[in-house]
Every structure is written in C-alpha cells, then in structure tokens.
N, CA, C and O of each residue as an XYZ file, in Angstrom:
324
protein
N     -25.755    -14.139      2.246
C     -24.440    -13.307      2.672
C     -24.427    -12.093      3.815
O     -24.011    -11.056      3.301
N     -24.692    -11.970      4.908
C     -24.116    -10.277      5.418
C     -22.982     -9.856      5.435
O     -22.020    -10.485      4.994
N     -22.930     -8.783      5.922
C     -21.538     -8.101      5.835
C     -21.107     -8.242      7.311
O     -21.813     -7.993      8.288
N     -19.958     -8.640      7.311
C     -19.325     -8.485      9.214
C     -18.987     -7.301      9.417
O     -18.094     -7.228     10.261
N     -19.443     -5.952      8.846
C     -18.958     -5.121      9.537
C     -20.471     -4.167      9.806
O     -20.707     -3.714     10.927
N     -21.110     -4.018      9.019
C     -23.443     -3.549      9.339
C     -24.295     -5.165     10.191
O     -25.060     -5.278     11.148
N     -23.872     -5.834      9.555
C     -24.048     -7.639      9.493
C     -26.015     -7.409      8.224
O     -27.054     -8.042      8.412
N     -25.839     -6.663      7.467
C     -26.644     -5.614      6.514
C     -26.127     -6.646      5.529
O     -25.122     -7.314      5.772
N     -26.898     -6.774      4.310
C     -27.049     -7.891      3.052
C     -26.138     -7.503      2.122
O     -25.758     -6.348      2.316
N     -25.676     -8.008      1.239
C     -24.149     -8.644      1.122
C     -24.117     -8.748     -0.748
O     -23.339     -9.674     -0.977
N     -24.498     -8.334     -1.742
C     -24.944     -8.372     -3.214
C     -22.961     -9.258     -3.683
O     -21.867     -9.441     -3.149
N     -23.589     -9.474     -4.820
C     -22.451    -10.053     -5.863
C     -21.334     -8.737     -6.219
O     -21.736     -7.634     -5.848
N     -20.696     -8.755     -6.540
C     -20.546     -7.560     -7.434
C     -19.437     -7.389     -8.569
O     -18.999     -8.539     -8.544
N     -18.744     -6.791     -9.470
C     -17.660     -6.836    -10.518
C     -16.460     -5.600    -10.196
O     -16.638     -4.439     -9.827
N     -15.303     -6.269    -10.461
C     -14.459     -5.282    -10.033
C     -13.635     -5.407     -9.888
O     -13.112     -6.353     -9.299
N     -12.706     -3.674    -10.797
C     -11.402     -4.646    -10.575
C      -9.965     -4.747    -10.734
O      -9.409     -3.670    -10.946
N      -9.371     -5.574    -10.695
C      -8.032     -5.879    -10.420
C      -6.651     -5.471    -10.591
O      -5.768     -6.264    -10.915
N      -6.452     -4.179    -10.365
C      -5.517     -3.695    -10.964
C      -4.077     -3.734    -10.908
O      -3.450     -3.066    -11.730
N      -3.248     -4.676     -9.737
C      -3.003     -5.137     -9.172
C      -2.278     -6.831    -10.001
O      -1.124     -7.143     -9.706
N      -2.874     -7.493    -10.710
C      -3.368     -8.665    -10.654
C      -1.454     -9.096    -11.345
O      -0.813     -8.142    -11.785
N      -0.821    -10.445    -11.345
C      -0.146    -10.555    -12.039
C      -0.614    -10.584    -12.975
O      -1.080     -9.461    -13.169
N      -0.807    -11.181    -13.738
C      -0.935    -11.255    -15.198
C      -2.430    -10.149    -15.697
O      -3.301    -10.540    -16.474
N      -2.418     -8.799    -15.056
C      -2.336     -7.513    -15.450
C      -4.113     -7.783    -15.046
O      -4.709     -8.754    -14.580
N      -4.684     -6.013    -15.612
C      -5.623     -5.728    -15.095
C      -6.817     -6.982    -14.847
O      -6.130     -7.821    -15.429
N      -7.838     -7.633    -14.516
C      -9.028     -8.536    -14.766
C     -10.100     -8.196    -13.664
O      -9.850     -8.010    -12.474
N     -11.146     -8.154    -14.171
C     -12.138     -8.461    -13.625
C     -13.276     -9.691    -12.673
O     -14.046    -10.624    -12.899
N     -12.660     -8.819    -11.425
C     -13.453    -10.567     -9.885
C     -14.497     -9.800     -9.475
O     -14.682     -8.583     -9.472
N     -15.258    -10.898     -9.069
C     -16.320    -11.347     -9.125
C     -15.572    -10.919     -6.979
O     -14.585    -11.401     -6.425
N     -16.966     -9.535     -6.231
C     -16.664    -10.010     -5.189
C     -17.766     -9.400     -4.494
O     -18.445     -8.496     -4.982
N     -17.976     -9.995     -3.129
C     -19.584     -9.600     -2.597
C     -19.510     -8.285     -1.966
O     -18.578     -8.146     -1.174
N     -20.492     -7.034     -2.191
C     -19.442     -5.041     -2.217
C     -21.304     -5.574     -1.296
O     -22.067     -6.378     -1.830
N     -21.733     -4.599      0.624
C     -21.965     -4.733      0.725
C     -23.213     -3.155      0.434
O     -22.856     -1.990      0.259
N     -24.971     -3.807      0.485
C     -25.837     -2.560      0.161
C     -25.248     -1.534      0.859
O     -24.378     -0.800      0.390
N     -25.720     -1.463      2.014
C     -25.613     -0.298      2.918
C     -24.128      0.230      3.363
O     -24.158      1.434      3.617
N     -22.854     -0.358      3.519
C     -21.952      0.421      4.049
C     -21.095      0.317      3.412
O     -20.001      0.875      3.495
N     -21.663     -0.799      2.302
C     -19.550     -0.563      0.746
C     -18.583     -1.578      1.546
O     -17.507     -1.653      0.953
N     -18.622     -2.333      2.633
C     -17.715     -2.804      2.542
C     -17.110     -3.973      1.842
O     -16.828     -4.855      2.653
N     -16.881     -4.209      0.889
C     -16.247     -5.899     -0.065
C     -15.468     -7.011      0.370
O     -14.362     -7.165      0.888
N     -16.015     -7.434      0.149
C     -15.247     -9.397      0.610
C     -15.534     -9.996     -0.564
O     -16.603    -10.051     -1.172
N     -14.042    -10.616     -0.923
C     -13.506    -11.357     -1.842
C     -12.242    -11.959     -1.617
O     -11.335    -11.369     -1.029
N     -12.131    -13.334     -2.150
C     -11.125    -13.728     -1.510
C      -9.229    -12.952     -2.715
O      -8.067    -13.309     -2.519
N      -9.692    -12.019     -3.680
C      -8.304    -11.271     -3.805
C      -8.367     -9.970     -3.528
O      -7.298     -9.408     -3.768
N      -9.243     -9.238     -3.096
C      -8.736     -8.954     -2.037
C      -8.069     -8.857     -0.624
O      -7.309     -7.952     -0.278
N      -8.406     -9.768      0.031
C      -8.323    -10.688      0.868
C      -7.131    -10.801      1.172
O      -6.601    -10.557      2.256
N      -6.472    -11.341     -0.198
C      -5.065    -10.932     -0.094
C      -4.458    -10.525     -0.862
O      -3.611    -11.143     -1.508
N      -4.742     -9.430     -0.964
C      -3.689     -7.537     -0.947
C      -4.018     -7.441      0.744
O      -3.226     -7.122      1.631
N      -5.228     -7.766      0.853
C      -4.974     -7.298      2.365
C      -3.675     -7.847      3.785
O      -2.870     -7.271      4.516
N      -4.110     -9.181      3.557
C      -2.797     -9.347      4.100
C      -1.435     -9.762      3.342
O      -0.836    -10.619      3.993
N      -0.953     -9.495      2.468
C      -0.185     -8.635      1.874
C       0.739     -7.628      2.454
O       1.922     -7.903      2.656
N       0.106     -6.195      2.791
C      -0.358     -5.136      3.455
C       0.076     -5.737      4.971
O       1.084     -5.192      5.420
N      -0.304     -6.395      5.516
C      -0.508     -6.196      6.820
C       1.403     -6.979      7.295
O       2.094     -6.658      8.261
N       1.738     -8.026      6.181
C       2.450     -8.660      6.592
C       3.612     -7.735      6.317
O       4.527     -7.912      7.121
N       3.911     -6.516      5.140
C       5.043     -5.804      5.156
C       6.067     -4.898      6.226
O       5.484     -3.822      6.359
N       6.653     -4.886      6.602
C       7.116     -4.204      8.069
C       7.461     -3.427      7.834
O       8.422     -3.300      7.075
N       6.768     -2.410      8.441
C       6.920     -0.464      8.720
C       8.681     -0.478      9.374
O       9.361     -1.324      9.956
N       8.833      0.447      9.068
C      10.634      0.474      9.061
C      10.327      2.316      9.962
O       9.911      3.365      9.472
N      10.580      2.122     10.782
C      10.911      3.701     11.693
C      11.614      4.473     11.549
O      12.721      4.165     11.991
N      11.559      5.434     11.113
C      13.147      6.367     10.998
C      13.374      6.699     12.760
O      12.561      6.908     13.661
N      15.117      6.617     12.723
C      15.575      6.859     13.499
C      15.239      7.844     13.935
O      14.428      8.585     13.378
N      15.927      8.128     15.306
C      15.833      9.926     15.376
C      17.587     10.727     14.905
O      17.772     11.881     14.517
N      18.687      9.575     15.134
C      19.542     10.695     14.854
C      20.251      8.566     13.664
O      20.397      7.384     13.975
N      20.490      9.891     11.732
C      21.088      8.897     10.847
C      22.472      8.578     11.260
O      23.337      9.172     11.905
N      22.379      7.401     10.648
C      23.743      6.198     11.173
C      24.730      6.618      9.082
O      24.712      6.207      7.922
N      25.201      7.367      9.715
C      26.431      7.100      7.973
C      27.609      6.783      8.738
O      28.567      7.463      8.370
N      27.918      5.836      9.849
C      29.761      5.639     10.266
C      29.680      4.679      9.163
O      30.341      3.752      9.631
N      29.309      4.309      8.035
C      29.872      3.259      6.971
C      29.750      3.740      5.881
O      29.868      3.390      4.707
N      29.464      4.694      6.503
C      29.582      6.041      4.464
C      30.773      6.506      4.471
O      31.567      6.835      5.352
N      30.775      6.481      3.186
C      32.477      7.040      2.534
C      31.594      8.553      2.298
O      30.388      8.664      2.075
N      32.351      9.359      2.393
C      31.359     10.851      2.402
C      32.806     11.446      1.096
O      33.982     11.791      1.215
N      32.164     11.340      0.334
C      33.150     11.942     -0.660
C      32.994     13.692     -1.407
O      32.262     13.883     -2.378
N      34.057     15.173     -0.552
C      33.079     16.481     -0.824
C      34.100     16.793     -2.701
O      35.312     16.979     -2.808
N      33.232     16.751     -3.679
C      33.980     17.926     -4.890
C      33.360     19.364     -5.025
O      32.583     20.207     -4.577
N      34.159     19.062     -5.846
C      33.616     21.278     -6.296
C      31.882     22.176     -6.083
O      31.638     23.372     -5.926
N      30.859     20.842     -6.179
C      30.107     21.198     -5.107
C      29.333     21.995     -4.519
O      28.523     22.918     -4.603
N      30.053     21.083     -3.711
C      30.100     21.486     -2.268
C      30.533     23.057     -1.443
O      30.459     23.161     -0.219
N      30.747     23.606     -1.874
C      32.035     25.072     -2.181
C      31.367     26.404     -2.191
O      30.963     26.650     -3.327
N      31.212     26.966     -1.686
C      30.544     27.732     -2.052
C      30.666     28.828     -1.629
O      30.598     29.064     -0.422
N      30.976     30.189     -2.984
C      31.796     31.222     -3.189
C      30.762     32.023     -2.790
O      29.736     31.534     -2.318
N      30.967     33.560     -2.970
C      30.867     34.993     -2.017
C      31.137     35.418     -3.657
O      32.098     35.282     -4.414
N      29.122     36.283     -3.856
C      29.534     36.759     -5.110
C      30.682     38.391     -5.436
O      30.294     39.402     -4.850
N      31.311     38.458     -5.867
C      32.167     40.276     -5.154
C      31.471     41.194     -6.272
O      31.670     42.409     -6.285
C-alpha cells in the first residue's frame, strides 16, 4: 500500500490503543516509512469521533439571566485597621 500523504511505502506496525473500550490493546496499523503517517481502522474511528464533537464557541457576553446569585459573608471585603 502507498501512503495517502506522500505516496511512499507503508509497512505494518504495532500500536497501543489507549482509548479502547476494553482497556489498553495492541493493534496493527499501517505506517509510512517516509512521513510517519499512520492508517488503521481504530485510528480512523478516533479521528471521526473527534470530528463529530461540536465546538462550543464562547460568546462575548456571559448569560446570567436564569442564574440565581446568593451572596454570602465571603463576598464582603473588610479593611484592615
């Protein structure tokens, strides 16, 4: 097989899957000997899962309209005499 990035030779290599639902597992994947790109079914699943996560962009103004605020004694500052 040839690499999708640089079109060079890919070899089978062993990798440790740290995010497996069954715990840490060794998996076989293809690695490019030129650029190091790794292609494998587990890696593709992780990439797709990362792409599907929605990005929450912070708004410029926080929304506190529905929040109740209770100020206790810790919110008051005393001057030292």
